[in-house]
MDAnalysis code that builds the backbone (N, CA, C; Angstrom):
import MDAnalysis as mda
import numpy as np

u = mda.Universe.empty(591, n_residues=197, atom_resindex=np.repeat(np.arange(197), 3), trajectory=True)
u.add_TopologyAttr("name", ["N", "CA", "C"] * 197)
u.add_TopologyAttr("resid", np.arange(1, 198))
u.add_TopologyAttr("resname", ["MET", "ILE", "ARG", "VAL", "ASN", "LEU", "LEU", "ALA", "PRO", "GLY", "THR", "ALA", "PRO", "ALA", "ALA", "ALA", "ALA", "TRP", "ARG", "ARG", "LEU", "PHE", "VAL", "ILE", "PRO", "GLN", "GLU", "HIS", "ARG", "ALA", "ALA", "LEU", "VAL", "GLY", "LEU", "THR", "MET", "LEU", "VAL", "ALA", "THR", "ALA", "ALA", "GLY", "VAL", "GLY", "ALA", "TRP", "TRP", "TRP", "SER", "ILE", "ASP", "ARG", "GLU", "ARG", "ARG", "ARG", "VAL", "ASP", "ALA", "GLU", "ILE", "SER", "VAL", "ALA", "GLU", "ALA", "ALA", "LEU", "THR", "GLN", "LEU", "LYS", "GLU", "ALA", "SER", "ARG", "LEU", "VAL", "GLU", "LEU", "ALA", "THR", "ALA", "ARG", "GLU", "ALA", "ASP", "LEU", "ARG", "GLN", "ARG", "LEU", "SER", "LEU", "ILE", "ASP", "ARG", "LEU", "ARG", "ALA", "THR", "GLN", "ARG", "ALA", "PRO", "VAL", "GLN", "LEU", "LEU", "ASP", "THR", "ILE", "SER", "GLN", "SER", "LEU", "ALA", "GLU", "GLY", "LEU", "TRP", "LEU", "LEU", "ASP", "LEU", "LYS", "GLN", "THR", "GLY", "ALA", "VAL", "VAL", "GLN", "VAL", "GLU", "GLY", "ARG", "ALA", "MET", "SER", "LEU", "SER", "ALA", "LEU", "THR", "ASP", "PHE", "ILE", "ASP", "ARG", "LEU", "GLN", "VAL", "SER", "GLY", "GLN", "PHE", "ALA", "ARG", "THR", "LEU", "ASP", "ILE", "VAL", "THR", "THR", "SER", "MET", "GLU", "THR", "VAL", "ALA", "ALA", "GLN", "SER", "VAL", "VAL", "ARG", "PHE", "ALA", "ILE", "ARG", "GLY", "GLU", "VAL", "ILE", "ALA", "PHE", "SER", "SER", "PHE", "GLU", "GLY", "GLY", "LEU"])
u.atoms.positions = np.array([
    [0.705, -1.425, 0.123],
    [-0.154, 0.370, -0.222],
    [0.796, 1.318, 0.203],
    [0.438, 2.078, -0.766],
    [1.475, 3.209, -0.996],
    [0.529, 4.948, -1.042],
    [0.900, 5.023, 0.347],
    [0.563, 6.060, 0.850],
    [0.679, 7.508, 0.343],
    [-0.038, 8.638, -0.003],
    [0.110, 9.958, -1.155],
    [-0.202, 10.570, -0.145],
    [0.834, 11.657, 0.073],
    [0.307, 12.472, 0.980],
    [0.743, 14.563, 0.136],
    [-0.461, 14.434, 0.056],
    [-1.335, 15.419, -0.646],
    [-1.120, 16.922, -0.856],
    [-1.137, 16.879, 1.375],
    [-0.931, 17.920, 2.109],
    [0.566, 18.361, 1.721],
    [0.579, 19.819, 1.606],
    [1.357, 20.521, 1.460],
    [2.457, 20.151, 2.551],
    [3.826, 20.513, 2.433],
    [5.173, 20.021, 3.917],
    [4.825, 21.178, 4.835],
    [4.965, 20.965, 6.362],
    [5.385, 21.927, 6.819],
    [3.733, 22.761, 7.447],
    [2.533, 22.154, 6.511],
    [1.351, 21.597, 7.615],
    [0.579, 21.790, 8.809],
    [1.322, 19.651, 8.830],
    [1.550, 18.748, 9.651],
    [1.605, 19.683, 10.896],
    [2.916, 19.849, 11.292],
    [3.829, 20.436, 12.371],
    [3.163, 21.647, 13.643],
    [2.727, 22.651, 11.670],
    [1.924, 24.058, 12.265],
    [0.845, 23.391, 12.988],
    [-0.119, 22.888, 12.958],
    [-1.345, 22.102, 13.561],
    [-0.389, 21.750, 14.678],
    [0.196, 20.917, 15.188],
    [0.871, 20.727, 16.328],
    [0.941, 21.907, 17.633],
    [1.567, 22.776, 16.760],
    [2.134, 23.835, 17.541],
    [1.534, 24.325, 18.515],
    [0.301, 24.830, 17.621],
    [-1.401, 25.111, 17.965],
    [-1.986, 24.512, 19.001],
    [-1.479, 23.281, 18.947],
    [-2.292, 22.394, 19.382],
    [-1.028, 22.425, 20.673],
    [-0.203, 22.185, 21.088],
    [0.758, 22.447, 22.480],
    [0.506, 23.710, 22.874],
    [0.164, 24.674, 22.300],
    [0.064, 25.651, 22.509],
    [-1.020, 25.858, 23.976],
    [-2.606, 26.124, 22.753],
    [-3.590, 25.471, 23.575],
    [-3.745, 24.339, 24.557],
    [-3.442, 23.048, 24.953],
    [-3.592, 22.710, 25.493],
    [-2.712, 22.315, 26.421],
    [-3.262, 22.095, 28.017],
    [-2.878, 22.782, 28.607],
    [-1.912, 21.394, 29.604],
    [-1.118, 21.346, 29.606],
    [-0.442, 19.965, 30.244],
    [-1.125, 19.247, 31.420],
    [-1.284, 18.568, 31.870],
    [-1.915, 17.746, 32.946],
    [-1.506, 18.115, 34.496],
    [0.036, 18.515, 34.032],
    [0.894, 19.240, 35.652],
    [0.881, 20.228, 36.035],
    [0.704, 20.673, 34.783],
    [0.444, 22.551, 34.874],
    [-1.580, 22.950, 35.040],
    [-2.630, 22.112, 34.962],
    [-3.537, 22.633, 34.732],
    [-4.337, 22.337, 36.632],
    [-3.294, 22.250, 37.944],
    [-3.580, 22.641, 39.245],
    [-3.091, 24.009, 39.570],
    [-1.683, 24.275, 39.061],
    [-1.196, 25.364, 39.166],
    [-2.738, 26.778, 38.564],
    [-2.584, 26.139, 37.277],
    [-3.927, 27.137, 36.072],
    [-4.639, 27.419, 37.525],
    [-5.337, 26.470, 38.145],
    [-6.961, 26.715, 38.914],
    [-6.662, 27.416, 39.976],
    [-5.409, 27.066, 40.464],
    [-4.797, 27.721, 42.086],
    [-5.322, 29.305, 41.408],
    [-3.976, 29.195, 39.696],
    [-3.974, 30.767, 39.544],
    [-5.176, 31.840, 39.288],
    [-6.303, 30.553, 38.349],
    [-7.297, 31.851, 37.842],
    [-8.648, 31.824, 39.335],
    [-8.325, 30.675, 40.176],
    [-9.091, 30.987, 41.617],
    [-8.220, 32.332, 42.457],
    [-7.296, 32.086, 42.714],
    [-6.525, 33.953, 43.429],
    [-6.179, 34.835, 42.526],
    [-6.279, 34.958, 41.164],
    [-7.276, 36.292, 40.591],
    [-8.650, 36.744, 40.747],
    [-9.478, 35.628, 40.602],
    [-10.350, 36.473, 41.134],
    [-10.785, 35.980, 42.592],
    [-10.334, 35.395, 43.293],
    [-10.310, 35.729, 45.011],
    [-9.736, 37.546, 44.820],
    [-8.848, 37.612, 44.473],
    [-7.279, 39.041, 44.519],
    [-8.962, 40.300, 43.518],
    [-10.001, 39.787, 42.319],
    [-10.678, 40.229, 41.976],
    [-12.203, 40.667, 42.512],
    [-12.300, 40.059, 43.605],
    [-13.744, 40.082, 44.128],
    [-13.292, 41.059, 45.174],
    [-11.596, 40.659, 46.138],
    [-11.144, 41.718, 47.266],
    [-11.417, 42.886, 46.623],
    [-10.910, 43.120, 45.333],
    [-10.791, 44.100, 44.920],
    [-12.293, 45.468, 45.047],
    [-13.269, 44.583, 44.091],
    [-14.137, 44.984, 43.725],
    [-15.001, 44.940, 45.958],
    [-14.971, 44.906, 46.312],
    [-15.432, 44.348, 47.639],
    [-14.750, 45.640, 48.408],
    [-12.989, 45.302, 48.699],
    [-12.892, 46.862, 49.021],
    [-12.932, 48.656, 48.273],
    [-13.476, 48.310, 46.228],
    [-13.527, 49.435, 46.204],
    [-14.967, 50.058, 46.299],
    [-15.968, 48.547, 46.766],
    [-17.600, 49.204, 47.210],
    [-17.025, 49.104, 48.331],
    [-16.562, 49.201, 49.522],
    [-16.528, 49.851, 50.489],
    [-16.137, 51.753, 51.336],
    [-14.814, 51.450, 50.170],
    [-14.305, 52.730, 49.746],
    [-15.220, 53.693, 49.574],
    [-15.873, 53.501, 48.273],
    [-17.142, 54.294, 47.973],
    [-18.069, 55.037, 48.879],
    [-18.663, 53.341, 49.706],
    [-19.280, 53.262, 50.421],
    [-18.718, 54.688, 51.805],
    [-17.894, 54.149, 52.141],
    [-16.624, 55.246, 52.960],
    [-17.574, 56.747, 52.519],
    [-16.721, 57.044, 50.800],
    [-16.744, 58.126, 50.818],
    [-18.143, 58.822, 50.775],
    [-19.183, 58.144, 50.681],
    [-20.526, 58.751, 50.773],
    [-20.430, 59.078, 51.438],
    [-20.610, 57.703, 52.957],
    [-20.994, 58.346, 54.760],
    [-20.493, 59.405, 55.116],
    [-19.230, 59.597, 54.716],
    [-18.362, 60.234, 55.091],
    [-18.383, 62.105, 53.962],
    [-19.622, 61.948, 52.966],
    [-20.362, 63.040, 52.909],
    [-21.018, 63.122, 53.402],
    [-21.699, 62.674, 53.594],
    [-23.138, 62.951, 54.466],
    [-23.138, 62.532, 55.338],
    [-21.058, 62.998, 56.465],
    [-21.437, 63.364, 57.782],
    [-21.188, 64.966, 57.559],
    [-20.722, 64.822, 56.786],
    [-20.407, 66.267, 56.398],
    [-21.794, 67.685, 56.375],
    [-22.442, 67.246, 55.523],
    [-23.354, 67.737, 55.230],
    [-23.893, 67.761, 56.480],
    [-24.449, 66.592, 57.185],
    [-24.721, 66.406, 58.507],
    [-24.187, 67.431, 59.784],
    [-22.793, 67.415, 59.973],
    [-21.936, 68.566, 60.347],
    [-21.865, 70.087, 59.838],
    [-22.206, 70.246, 58.992],
    [-22.683, 70.907, 57.878],
    [-24.272, 71.655, 58.835],
    [-25.481, 71.276, 58.603],
    [-26.787, 71.532, 58.831],
    [-26.331, 71.713, 60.470],
    [-25.732, 70.262, 61.079],
    [-25.781, 71.184, 62.644],
    [-25.641, 72.406, 63.491],
    [-24.130, 72.789, 61.944],
    [-23.303, 74.166, 62.753],
    [-25.107, 75.145, 62.582],
    [-25.452, 74.621, 61.145],
    [-26.212, 75.984, 61.236],
    [-27.325, 75.774, 62.289],
    [-28.351, 74.709, 62.474],
    [-29.046, 74.231, 63.764],
    [-28.352, 75.113, 65.071],
    [-27.092, 74.704, 65.172],
    [-26.192, 75.579, 67.001],
    [-26.438, 77.128, 66.373],
    [-25.898, 77.462, 65.009],
    [-26.127, 78.605, 65.182],
    [-27.729, 79.525, 64.917],
    [-28.466, 78.791, 64.255],
    [-30.025, 79.178, 64.570],
    [-30.788, 79.085, 66.661],
    [-29.846, 78.163, 66.672],
    [-29.892, 77.820, 68.273],
    [-29.739, 78.776, 69.374],
    [-28.540, 79.019, 68.874],
    [-27.886, 80.033, 69.440],
    [-29.384, 82.092, 69.608],
    [-29.338, 81.973, 67.997],
    [-30.303, 83.078, 67.965],
    [-31.392, 82.837, 69.003],
    [-31.812, 82.013, 68.724],
    [-33.600, 81.639, 69.071],
    [-33.289, 82.192, 70.626],
    [-32.484, 81.970, 71.133],
    [-31.345, 81.812, 72.814],
    [-31.602, 83.270, 72.867],
    [-31.184, 83.891, 71.825],
    [-30.620, 85.564, 72.105],
    [-32.030, 86.536, 71.784],
    [-32.750, 85.975, 71.045],
    [-33.834, 86.378, 71.015],
    [-35.388, 86.121, 71.779],
    [-35.103, 85.164, 72.398],
    [-35.971, 84.963, 73.764],
    [-35.504, 85.838, 74.713],
    [-33.706, 85.432, 75.107],
    [-33.343, 86.303, 75.696],
    [-34.332, 87.682, 76.172],
    [-34.507, 88.295, 74.996],
    [-34.121, 89.797, 74.789],
    [-35.606, 89.820, 74.913],
    [-36.626, 88.802, 74.370],
    [-37.824, 89.183, 74.610],
    [-38.413, 88.900, 75.956],
    [-37.783, 88.642, 77.329],
    [-37.194, 88.483, 78.590],
    [-37.694, 89.863, 78.992],
    [-36.567, 90.094, 78.313],
    [-35.465, 91.967, 79.170],
    [-36.818, 92.626, 78.851],
    [-37.012, 92.460, 77.257],
    [-37.933, 93.567, 76.832],
    [-39.087, 93.269, 77.948],
    [-39.593, 92.429, 77.902],
    [-41.106, 92.396, 78.503],
    [-40.678, 92.867, 80.191],
    [-39.787, 92.263, 80.829],
    [-39.546, 93.112, 82.186],
    [-39.319, 94.103, 81.994],
    [-38.650, 95.236, 81.449],
    [-39.154, 95.972, 80.834],
    [-40.038, 97.052, 81.152],
    [-40.731, 96.212, 80.191],
    [-42.168, 96.733, 79.672],
    [-42.919, 96.573, 81.337],
    [-42.652, 95.331, 81.971],
    [-44.019, 95.660, 82.839],
    [-43.270, 96.436, 83.826],
    [-41.823, 96.773, 83.766],
    [-41.049, 98.104, 84.950],
    [-41.726, 99.184, 84.334],
    [-42.028, 99.819, 83.117],
    [-42.084, 100.769, 82.851],
    [-43.743, 101.088, 82.646],
    [-45.173, 99.613, 83.494],
    [-46.432, 99.824, 83.456],
    [-46.244, 99.785, 85.226],
    [-45.962, 98.915, 85.425],
    [-44.953, 99.374, 87.091],
    [-44.984, 101.050, 87.880],
    [-43.906, 101.610, 87.430],
    [-43.226, 102.824, 87.268],
    [-44.936, 104.106, 86.660],
    [-45.187, 103.294, 85.675],
    [-46.593, 104.114, 84.902],
    [-47.781, 104.574, 86.299],
    [-48.143, 103.358, 86.856],
    [-49.429, 103.221, 87.984],
    [-48.709, 104.032, 89.288],
    [-47.393, 103.855, 89.375],
    [-47.328, 104.145, 90.640],
    [-47.113, 105.523, 90.815],
    [-46.646, 106.109, 89.315],
    [-46.758, 107.453, 88.962],
    [-48.094, 108.166, 89.312],
    [-48.941, 107.388, 88.476],
    [-50.503, 108.099, 88.612],
    [-50.511, 108.837, 90.025],
    [-50.378, 107.865, 90.734],
    [-51.396, 108.945, 92.065],
    [-50.704, 109.877, 93.124],
    [-48.758, 110.060, 93.323],
    [-48.219, 111.117, 93.069],
    [-48.666, 112.081, 92.456],
    [-48.855, 112.189, 91.225],
    [-48.531, 112.498, 90.364],
    [-50.343, 113.994, 90.060],
    [-50.780, 112.600, 90.585],
    [-52.096, 112.936, 90.555],
    [-52.719, 114.194, 92.268],
    [-51.832, 113.868, 93.396],
    [-52.063, 114.308, 94.158],
    [-51.291, 115.429, 94.168],
    [-49.992, 115.643, 93.384],
    [-49.499, 116.416, 93.361],
    [-50.547, 117.880, 92.181],
    [-50.492, 117.143, 91.632],
    [-51.841, 118.078, 90.439],
    [-52.854, 118.772, 91.527],
    [-53.254, 117.811, 92.085],
    [-54.643, 118.473, 93.018],
    [-54.011, 119.562, 94.489],
    [-53.059, 119.353, 94.814],
    [-52.753, 120.506, 95.841],
    [-52.648, 121.652, 94.715],
    [-52.071, 121.268, 93.475],
    [-51.314, 122.665, 92.477],
    [-52.581, 123.311, 92.532],
    [-53.627, 122.333, 92.473],
    [-55.132, 123.111, 91.644],
    [-56.055, 124.083, 93.332],
    [-55.460, 123.476, 93.752],
    [-55.895, 123.745, 95.553],
    [-55.731, 125.040, 96.414],
    [-54.506, 125.368, 95.400],
    [-54.008, 126.529, 95.781],
    [-54.886, 127.650, 96.068],
    [-55.176, 128.407, 97.195],
    [-56.027, 130.202, 96.674],
    [-54.595, 130.898, 96.780],
    [-55.228, 132.110, 96.148],
    [-54.407, 133.444, 95.926],
    [-53.805, 133.450, 97.601],
    [-52.685, 133.702, 97.065],
    [-52.274, 134.420, 98.954],
    [-51.752, 133.081, 99.356],
    [-51.578, 132.118, 99.226],
    [-51.045, 131.188, 99.438],
    [-50.221, 129.979, 98.735],
    [-48.916, 129.840, 99.795],
    [-47.343, 129.656, 98.905],
    [-46.842, 128.335, 99.837],
    [-46.462, 126.945, 99.392],
    [-45.945, 126.130, 100.509],
    [-44.596, 126.506, 100.202],
    [-43.827, 125.327, 101.800],
    [-42.774, 125.238, 101.866],
    [-41.856, 124.059, 101.938],
    [-43.137, 123.012, 102.236],
    [-42.290, 122.119, 101.715],
    [-44.027, 121.076, 101.730],
    [-43.556, 119.528, 101.545],
    [-44.189, 118.419, 100.838],
    [-43.418, 117.681, 101.543],
    [-44.299, 116.744, 102.559],
    [-43.122, 115.288, 102.626],
    [-44.976, 114.362, 103.226],
    [-43.732, 113.188, 102.610],
    [-44.840, 111.732, 102.776],
    [-43.980, 111.069, 103.782],
    [-44.702, 110.542, 104.644],
    [-44.062, 109.257, 105.784],
    [-45.216, 108.975, 105.539],
    [-44.838, 106.854, 104.789],
    [-46.384, 106.280, 104.464],
    [-47.063, 106.649, 104.122],
    [-48.699, 106.935, 104.967],
    [-49.848, 107.023, 103.786],
    [-50.167, 108.619, 103.826],
    [-48.961, 109.403, 104.766],
    [-49.547, 110.482, 105.952],
    [-48.798, 111.587, 104.844],
    [-49.366, 112.579, 104.268],
    [-48.529, 113.452, 103.213],
    [-48.600, 114.997, 104.133],
    [-48.293, 115.025, 104.438],
    [-48.142, 116.537, 105.506],
    [-47.753, 118.217, 105.410],
    [-48.213, 119.407, 104.203],
    [-48.130, 119.940, 103.723],
    [-47.355, 121.412, 105.029],
    [-46.227, 121.995, 104.472],
    [-46.229, 123.290, 105.616],
    [-45.745, 124.530, 103.878],
    [-46.337, 125.682, 104.246],
    [-46.686, 126.687, 103.643],
    [-46.683, 128.403, 104.948],
    [-46.968, 128.668, 103.771],
    [-47.430, 130.030, 104.195],
    [-48.041, 131.144, 103.627],
    [-49.607, 132.116, 103.831],
    [-50.332, 132.182, 103.930],
    [-50.717, 133.144, 104.362],
    [-51.619, 134.880, 102.854],
    [-51.266, 135.848, 103.657],
    [-52.434, 135.939, 104.526],
    [-53.194, 135.319, 104.197],
    [-54.707, 135.412, 105.501],
    [-55.146, 134.028, 105.463],
    [-56.318, 133.704, 106.977],
    [-56.386, 132.486, 107.858],
    [-57.599, 132.100, 106.646],
    [-58.190, 132.991, 105.583],
    [-59.112, 132.402, 104.474],
    [-58.754, 131.732, 103.341],
    [-57.451, 132.446, 103.259],
    [-56.464, 131.549, 102.304],
    [-56.585, 130.348, 102.463],
    [-55.982, 129.991, 103.231],
    [-55.563, 128.191, 104.649],
    [-57.047, 127.595, 104.084],
    [-58.180, 128.304, 104.916],
    [-58.931, 127.295, 104.901],
    [-59.303, 127.421, 103.523],
    [-59.298, 128.406, 102.254],
    [-59.993, 127.925, 101.119],
    [-59.083, 126.795, 100.871],
    [-57.910, 126.557, 101.130],
    [-56.769, 125.950, 100.767],
    [-57.345, 124.234, 101.057],
    [-57.633, 124.423, 102.092],
    [-57.641, 122.773, 103.149],
    [-58.991, 122.607, 102.400],
    [-60.193, 123.143, 102.119],
    [-61.641, 122.999, 101.538],
    [-61.306, 122.450, 100.299],
    [-60.349, 122.855, 99.017],
    [-60.311, 121.963, 97.979],
    [-59.470, 120.682, 98.155],
    [-58.725, 121.074, 99.287],
    [-58.346, 119.428, 99.696],
    [-59.235, 118.775, 99.932],
    [-60.182, 119.180, 100.669],
    [-60.847, 118.345, 100.801],
    [-61.666, 117.664, 99.861],
    [-62.208, 118.547, 98.957],
    [-63.383, 118.358, 97.873],
    [-62.751, 116.916, 97.149],
    [-61.350, 117.555, 96.867],
    [-61.290, 116.471, 95.449],
    [-61.082, 115.635, 95.732],
    [-61.061, 114.367, 97.227],
    [-61.154, 113.110, 97.071],
    [-60.167, 112.427, 97.675],
    [-58.663, 113.074, 97.119],
    [-57.250, 112.045, 97.290],
    [-57.197, 112.196, 98.604],
    [-57.897, 112.436, 100.061],
    [-57.560, 112.277, 101.469],
    [-58.709, 111.453, 101.713],
    [-58.167, 110.526, 102.676],
    [-59.534, 109.621, 103.192],
    [-59.600, 110.175, 104.774],
    [-59.417, 111.125, 105.125],
    [-59.802, 111.760, 106.584],
    [-60.401, 113.298, 106.452],
    [-60.640, 114.468, 107.287],
    [-60.504, 114.972, 106.904],
    [-58.776, 115.820, 107.250],
    [-58.710, 116.855, 106.292],
    [-57.691, 117.518, 107.108],
    [-56.939, 117.628, 108.329],
    [-56.013, 117.697, 109.019],
    [-55.734, 118.257, 110.262],
    [-54.888, 118.764, 110.348],
    [-54.830, 120.494, 110.704],
    [-53.590, 121.736, 110.580],
    [-53.183, 120.924, 112.366],
    [-51.958, 120.830, 112.122],
    [-50.872, 121.045, 112.605],
    [-50.258, 121.817, 113.759],
    [-50.220, 123.412, 112.899],
    [-49.727, 124.103, 113.339],
    [-49.665, 125.717, 113.279],
    [-50.505, 126.486, 113.389],
    [-50.335, 127.824, 112.879],
    [-49.696, 128.303, 113.051],
    [-49.395, 128.894, 112.899],
    [-48.998, 130.659, 113.745],
    [-48.078, 132.376, 113.220],
    [-48.144, 132.829, 113.374],
    [-48.227, 134.009, 112.431],
    [-47.110, 134.809, 112.560],
    [-46.721, 134.670, 111.366],
    [-45.287, 135.483, 110.919],
    [-45.296, 136.708, 110.354],
    [-44.043, 137.545, 110.748],
    [-44.657, 139.065, 109.837],
    [-43.009, 138.609, 108.497],
    [-42.747, 138.817, 107.392],
    [-42.042, 138.695, 106.433],
    [-41.982, 140.040, 105.736],
    [-41.075, 140.897, 105.449],
    [-40.802, 142.010, 104.809],
    [-42.019, 142.327, 105.358],
    [-42.060, 143.327, 106.815],
    [-43.717, 143.780, 107.136],
    [-44.753, 143.799, 106.483],
    [-44.874, 142.234, 106.182],
    [-46.067, 141.722, 106.038],
    [-46.548, 140.227, 107.043],
    [-47.636, 140.603, 107.570],
    [-48.088, 139.279, 108.478],
    [-48.399, 138.541, 107.384],
    [-47.767, 137.111, 107.885],
    [-48.713, 136.332, 107.238],
    [-48.738, 134.857, 107.876],
    [-49.466, 133.373, 108.019],
    [-49.534, 132.701, 108.717],
    [-49.216, 131.805, 108.596],
    [-47.886, 131.080, 108.938],
    [-47.211, 129.703, 108.842],
    [-48.266, 128.390, 108.958],
    [-47.962, 127.764, 108.068],
    [-49.279, 126.335, 108.951],
    [-48.328, 125.476, 108.348],
    [-48.888, 124.283, 109.300],
    [-47.976, 122.407, 108.510],
    [-49.870, 121.793, 108.410],
    [-50.116, 121.754, 107.603],
    [-51.431, 120.126, 108.009],
    [-51.078, 119.082, 107.186],
    [-51.495, 118.269, 107.753],
    [-51.569, 116.759, 108.122],
    [-53.058, 116.030, 107.245],
    [-52.619, 114.643, 106.192],
    [-54.235, 114.306, 105.963],
    [-53.645, 113.032, 105.234],
    [-54.057, 111.525, 105.470],
    [-53.846, 110.247, 105.034],
    [-54.230, 110.043, 103.903],
    [-53.400, 110.176, 102.645],
    [-53.909, 109.528, 100.833],
    [-54.672, 108.326, 100.472],
    [-55.592, 108.545, 100.633],
    [-56.532, 107.299, 99.794],
    [-55.927, 106.795, 99.023],
    [-55.459, 105.747, 99.316],
    [-54.721, 104.172, 97.762],
    [-53.015, 104.412, 98.159],
    [-52.772, 104.398, 99.637],
    [-51.356, 104.608, 100.123],
    [-50.916, 102.944, 99.201],
    [-51.265, 102.135, 98.598],
    [-50.260, 101.339, 98.369],
    [-49.341, 101.541, 97.218],
    [-50.639, 103.051, 96.293],
    [-49.639, 103.338, 94.768],
    [-48.493, 103.840, 94.815],
    [-48.614, 104.765, 96.891],
    [-48.204, 106.327, 96.812],
    [-45.915, 105.467, 97.899],
    [-46.051, 104.313, 98.121],
    [-45.004, 103.700, 98.267],
    [-43.641, 104.111, 98.182],
    [-43.479, 104.414, 96.674],
    [-41.842, 104.868, 96.719],
    [-42.254, 106.952, 97.469],
    [-43.467, 107.747, 97.767],
    [-43.228, 108.565, 98.252],
    [-42.821, 110.077, 97.737],
    [-42.909, 110.979, 97.590],
    [-42.781, 112.209, 96.352],
    [-41.095, 112.313, 96.160],
])
């Protein structure tokens, strides 16, 4: 039997070279499987590290945003506390002003009543308040001017009882005879006069 090789020379050895290149010998297969597992593990660990790093960066960004918001809230809280303290201070001042106005009404009304009750030819030298008792000292050109003054004070309604004449005496001032007097009375609504005149 005769065989004829119709194939061109050199083609058979090339096919064997390709087969040797793609076919892994038995002794190297275990190493290749181990290498593949090592590469796959390294790739998995790298992907896991990358995802953890990305998550860490995202959490860091959220933390920085939350810290900025917290700083703004602290500033807002400080401003609210300042505003609340200022409001309390203003309320306290307004309350004090209202109390002062309330306590000023009675003394101002008393002084107004005394000034409107002054008779012609009468002038005051001293006005004192001790508790609810008010004492007025002055001079009058005549006893009728003094009685007119006392009557007007009684009618005003500022005093609880009749006014008492503490002292009266005659003096000579610049060659004129005058009546020196001191009268005393208890003021109505003493609680509003606690500050004194």
